[in-house]
N, C-alpha and C positions, 0 to 999 in steps of 0.2 A: 493818528486817529483813523479808524476804519471808516470808509465812506458811509454817509447816511443818505445817499441819493436813492436807495431802494424805495419802491412805492409803499405807501401806507393808506389805510382806509378808515373811515368812521365805522363804528359798530353801533348803529342806531338801535334803541331799545324798542321792543315790541311788548305792548301791554297785554297781560293775560292774568288768569287767576289760578292759584294752586291752593288746594284746600279751601280755607276761608280768607286767604291773604292775596291782595293784589301784588303782582310781581312785574318786573320789567326784564324781559329776556334779551340777552345780548348774544348768546350762542346756544344752539347753532343757528346760522342764517343761510339763506339760499346761496349766497355768494361766498360765504366763509363758514365751513362746517367746524373747523378746529383751529386752535392756536397751539402749536406743538401738540402734546397729547391732551390738552384741555378741550373738551368737547361739549360743555354745557355750562352756562352761567346765568343764574336768575338773581336779580336784586330783589330781596324780600322787603316789601313795604316801601316807604314808611307807613306804618299803621299802628293801631292800638290793640292790645290784647288784655285779657282779664285772667284771673285764676281758673276760670271755667272755659275760656275760649282763646285759643292760640292759633298757631298755623293750622292745626286740625287736619293733618294729612294722615289718613288711616293707613293700616298695614298695606304695604306695597313692596314688590320685589325689585332687585337689581342683579345684574350679572356683568362681569368684565370691566368693572370700573371702581374707582375710589370716589366717595362723596366727601367733599370738603365743606364744612359749615363754619362760617365766620360772621360774627355779629359786631355791629357798631353800637347798637342800643338793644336792651331787652334780654330776655332769658327764654330758652327753648329746651324742651325735654325730648330726648331721644330714647326710644325703646326698640330693641331688635330681637331677631330670632336666635341670637347668640346668648340671650339672657341679660344683655347690657341695658341698664337704666341710668342714663347720664344726662344731667342738665349742662347747659353751656351758657356762658356769659361773655361779654365783650373782652377781647384779649385772649380768649381760649380757643382751642382747636378741637373739633370733633372730626376724626378721619376714619371713615368706615370703608373697608376693602370688601367688595362684593365677591370677587373671584368667581367660582362656579355657581354661586347663588346665595343670596341672603335676603331677608325682608326686614323692614323697619317702619316705625311710625314717628311722626313729629307732632308734639302735643303742647298744650299749655303747661306752664311750670309753676304751680301754686307755691307760695302766695303771690308771685309777681303779677302786677298789673301796671300797664303803662305803655310807652312807645316801643315799637319793634322795628329795627332796620338792620339789615345784614345781607349776606350773599351766600348762595349755595352753588358750588361748582362740582363738575365731574371731571375726573381724569381717566382717560381710556387706558386700561392696563395693557401692556404689551402681550403678545401671544405667549411669551415665556411664563407669565404668571397668571393669566386670566382664568386658568382652569384650577388654580390652587384653592385651598380652603379659605372661607371668609374670615375677616378679623376686624378688630376695632381698637382705636387708640384715642385717648383723651389727653391733651396737653394743656395744663392749666397755667404754665409759665413758660413762655417762649422767649428766645434771645432777642435783645433789642440793641440798636446802635444809633448813635447820633449821626445825622446827616446835616449838611449845611441847610439851614432853613427848617429843620424839624427832626423827626425821629422815625426810624424804621423798625418794624417787627418782622423778623424772618420767620414766616409761617411754614414754608417748605423750601428745601434747597439751601443755597448759600449766597450771601452777599458780603463782599469785602472780607472774606475769611470767617464770617460769622455763620454758623451752620445750625439749621433747625434739627431737633432730634426726631422729627416725624419721618415716617416711612416714605420712601419714594422708589418706584419701580423703574423709572426712566429719568434721564437728565431733565430737570425742570426747576422752576422757581416760583414762589409766591411771596410777596412782601407787601405789608400794609405800610403806607406812608401817611404820616400826620404832619402837615406842612403849613407854615405861616409865612414863609419867604421863598423866593426863587431858589431852585435846586437843580443840580445835575446828578443823575443817578447812573452809575456804571452798568453796562449791559454786557452779557455774554454774546459775542457776535454770531456764534453758531445757532443761537436761539431765535425764534420768532416770539414776539411779545404782544401783550395787550395791556392797556391801562384803563381801569374802570374807576370812574369818580363816584364814590358813594355819598359824599357830602361836600359842598363847596364848588369851586370852579378854578380851572387852570387854563393856560394857553400853552400850546406846543407848536413850534415852527409857525407862530402867528395864527394858529387855528384855535378857536375857543373850544373848550371841552367842559361841559357843565354837568351838574348833578344827574346821576342816572344814565350817563352816556359813557361809551367806551371808544377806544381807538386801537386799531391794529398797527403793529410796527413790524415790518419785514425783517428777516435776518440780514446781517451784514452791517450792523451798527454797534458801536461800543459804548454809547451813552444816550441818555434821554434828558434833555434840558426842558424844564418846566418853569413858566412864569405863573406865580400863585396870585390869583386875583382876590381871593378871600380864603380864610382858614379852610383847609381841605383835608378830607380823608379819602384816600384812593388805594386801590389794590393793583399792584403790578404782577402779572402772571406771564410765564413764558416757558419755553422748552424746545428741545429738538423735535422737529417733525417726526411723527410716529412712524412713518414709512410703511404703514399697513392700511389697506382699505377697510373702512368701518361700515357696519350696518347699524344705524341708530334707530331704534323704534321704541317709543314710550320710555320705559325705564331700563331698557336693555341695550347693551353695547356688544355687538357680535361681529362676525366676519362674513356670514352668509345668511340669506333669508331663511334657509331651512332650520338653522339652529334657533333663530329668533321665533319662528312659528312654533317650534317645540316648546320653548320657554313660556310663550303665551298660553298654550294648551295646558301645560303642567300647572301654571299658576291658577288659571281659571277653573280647572277641574279639582284642584286641591289634592291631586293624586300623587303620592310619593313624597319623600322628605326633602326634595331638592332645595326648597326655600325655608322650611321650618315655620314655626308659628310665633306670632308676636302677641304678648300680653298687652292688650290695649282696649279701652272702652270705645274706640272709634271703629267705624265700619271698615271692613276689608275692601280695598279698591280693586275692581276687576280690570283686567288688561283689555284694551281695545284690540280687535282683530287687525292684523297688519293689512295695509292697502298698498297698492302698487307704487304710489308716489305721494309722500306726505312729509311734513315738517315734524321733527321730534317735539313732543309736548307731553306733559304729565297730566 
């Protein structure tokens, strides 16, 4: 067994609002900006939506990242500048690749009304692909496997030989765990990981981890043992450290301040086809001007 003496940290949630939805932000944090290439994580809700009122995040741009949308409850409608109009429900994956630039909106999904709980994450694209054309994938049926104490859905990457069909530009993993009993999950030792509890409660190494909270796990360990205190839904993410310095500002992931400032100007001026147009009844969201020292927020 690989040593598990490497330090780990809690990822406390910070409450904020995105669109009309209360969210709990786990990444980025002042003390931990990334976990592997994962650079952003917002737990959406829990909250209630109607056919007329949902996340209500108007058209906004992205660069240099993949957006990963995963739901536990509810339905969300995605519309983007590629012409995609795709709803997503629990157990399905929306994966949008921004590349050199894309815009999208996240809206109510008529006729659905009811609870909404999920998570949206960003993966920083490596320099080799971040200037490529944008793209979108929807996966309605992802591979599953039984684990002691529950079930796992392989959202991205591979677990115990079960491979997700979704695109990945760098070595990484995302697995949803539905647990009712204690479990030990194998880990790739070269990855750093984070565990996010979406519903329920577990303990790891005698440390409690409740709903809406996360834990960082340093590289150098080959398993994660969890004591399940109540029925739990959790997301395990991880990957090889990106090995590149990132500049995260608003919805942009870049490598230097100059290119981020250029994207802000292009989006706010509406000059040029860099991001394209989104067909949406929601208002276009302007980009805030970059400041010298800020936390990433939408």
